[in-house]
N, C-alpha and C positions, 0 to 999 in steps of 0.2 A: 269085919271091923264095924261094930255097931255105931261107933262115934261118927263114921262117915255117913251112915244112914240117918243119924240125927241131923247132921249138917245138911244133908240132902232135903230132909223134910222141912227144915227151916227156910230153905230157899224156894220151896214150892208155894203156890198160891194159898194164902191163909184160909183156913176153914174152921168152923166151930170145933171139929174133932182135933185139929192141931192145937188150938188154944187150950182145949181141955187136957191135952196130953203132956202139959208142962212138967208135972212131977215125974212122970215116967221118963221123959227125955233127960231131965236133970240126973235121975238115978243112973241112967246108962252112962252118962259122961263121968259121973263120980266112980262108978264101978270099974270102968275100963281104965280110967286115969291116964289117958293119952295126952290130954291137954295140960298145959301149965296152969298154975292157980289163976294167973291173970287172964290167960286165954279162956279158961272155963268160966270165969266171972263175966267176961264180955259176952259169951254165948248165952249164959244163963240170964243176963240182963235182956237180951233179945227175946228169949223165951217168955220172961215176965212181961215184957212190953207187948208182945202179941196177945198174951192172955188177958192183960188189963184193958186193952182197947176194945171199943165197939167193933164187932167183926167187919161191918161195912167200912168203917174208917181204916181198918188194917188192910182190907182188900183194895181200897182206893189208893192208899199209899203204895202198895205193891205194884199196882198197874202203872202209876205215875213214874215210879222208879225203873222198873225192869221191862215193862212192855212199851212204854211211851218214849223212853229215853234211850236212843240207840247206843250211846256210849256206855250204858249200863246193861245192855242186853245180856241175858243169861245163855244165849246161844254162842258157844265158844267160837265157832267158825265165822260169826259175824265180825269178830275182832281179828280174824286171820285172813279170810278170803273176801269178805264183803260180798258183793254181788258177782264176783268173777266166776267163770265156769269151773275153776278148780274146786269150788265149794261143793258142787254136786258129787264129784268123784270122792272128795274127802268124806262126805256123808256116807257114801256107799262103803268105803273102807272101814269107817267106824262101825257101821251096822254089821259088817262082816265080822269084825272083831268081837262084837257082842255075840253073834250067832255061833262063831267058832268056840266060844267059851261056854256055850249052852245057856246063854242068857237071852230070854225073850221079853223085850220090853212090852209092858201092858199099857203104859200111858200113851195117849195120842199126841206125842211130841216128836219133834225131829231128834235124831240120835245125838246131836251135839248140845242138847239142852242140859245145862249144868246139873240140875237135880237128878236127871236121868243118868248122866255120866257118873255122878257120885254114888248113886244107888248101885250101878254096875260095879264100880270099884269096891264097894263094901262087900261084894260077894267073892272077891278074889283073896288069895293068901295075903297076909299083912305086907310083906315086902313088895309084892307086885302091886298091891292096892296103892301104896304110897308112891311108888314109881309112876303109876298112871296119873295120880293127882299132881305130881310134880311136873309132868310134861307141859301143861299149859300154865306153869307157875307165873310167867311174866304177865299173862292175861289176868290171873287171879290177883296178883299184886296191884296191877293198874286199876282193876275194879274196886279193890279195897281202898286205894287212895282216893278215888272219886267219891266213894261213899263216906269216907272220913271227912272229906271236904264239905260234904252236906250234913255232917254230924248225924249220920244215920246209924242206928244200932246194928244194921245188917253188916256193917264193916267188920264186926267181930268174927263172922263166919269166914270171911276171906282171910283175915289174919290167922285164924286157926288152921285153915287149909294150907297156907304157905308155911306155917311153922311145922305142921305135921309132916309135910313132904320133905322138908329139909333140902329142897332143891336149890341148886346154884342158879340164881336168877340171871337172865341175859340182860345186862344193863342197857345195851343198844336197843333191844326189843322193847324194853319198858319205856325208854325215852321216846321211841317211835309212837307208842300208844299214848304217851303223855302229850304228844304234839297234836293229837287228833281233836276235833271239836268235841266239847263236853257241855252242851247247853243245859240250862235248867228246864225242868218239865213244863214250866209255864211260859217259856220263851218259844211261842208257836212258830215264829218265822225261822228261828235258828233250827228248830226241830225238823221243819219241812226241808230245809237245806241239807241237813245231815242225812235225811232218808232218801234224798235224790239218788237215783242209780248212777254209779260211777262208771267211767269208761273201762271196758274190759281190755287189759293188756297182758302180754305174756313176756316173761324174761327169757334170756337165752338158756339153752340146754333142754334136755328132755329127760323125763323120769323113766326109770327102768322098772322091771318087775319087783325089785326090792323095795319100791315105794309102797307096796301093799303090806298089810300086817301091822303089828305093833310098832316096829322100828320106823316104818314109813309114816305111821300116824304121828309118832313123836316128832318127826321132822316137820310135819305140817302144823302141829300144834305149837311148835316153837317159832314159827314164822310170825311176824307182827305187822308188816306193812300190807296194804291192800293195793293191787292184788299181790299174792305171794310171789316174790322174785325167784326165778329159777325153777319153778314148779309147773309142769304141764301135766294134764291128766295122764295116768298110766294107760298103756295099751288096753283096749277093751277086751274083756274075757267073757264071751257069751253075750247075751242080750244086754244092752246098755240100760241102766236105770236112771230115770230122770227124777230129781228131787227138787221141788220148788220150795222157797222159803214162805212159810205162812205163820201168822200169829195165832196163838191159842185163843180159843173162844172162852171168855171169862163169864161167869154167871153174873 
């Protein structure tokens, strides 16, 4: 599904190449015809916005929104597990899902980085691709709301993803995300507080082997509160992999 690849590209760090690819991106959206007229118009408005801006201005806006503001992080598990230990195992499971499908990420990003996740989904058969996109539907919806509040044209990408997946959104999960702090990028004190490491706690119950793979991943992506209630890391299979959260280095 090339439409998912377009949406993935639009959520990546802006580059002169992306700005110049506007006509090609629009052509793909029109040819596949997967988005509604209103949905495509919103995405095309973002394409035009990126193309018309000074590239440094576009890059600064991107960093302020997605790198500096935790509530807008494009790392899916940031909104699911926060800094709990469940996050590392969830990363391992997601990377295994990629590898089992024959997908080898080339970007130097964590596996839960949304543009990378969408690029992977774009390589899968249409039904599977949309099912994957729908799994973190409540996170996508919440991010879209936060961007709409800021009158950001990036909101159109999240609206398109939610509409494409046709997922039944978990109202309780969305409400939990709505209740989390959502400071503005220039509120330095609030941002520092939001990025403070939270206490790691674990809910009752233990995960089984079924927590691995796509079904287990879906359960983890559908969680909304930090730390994820009722989820403990699955039993280790072979050497344990430690994944730490790091921010991308921007030019």
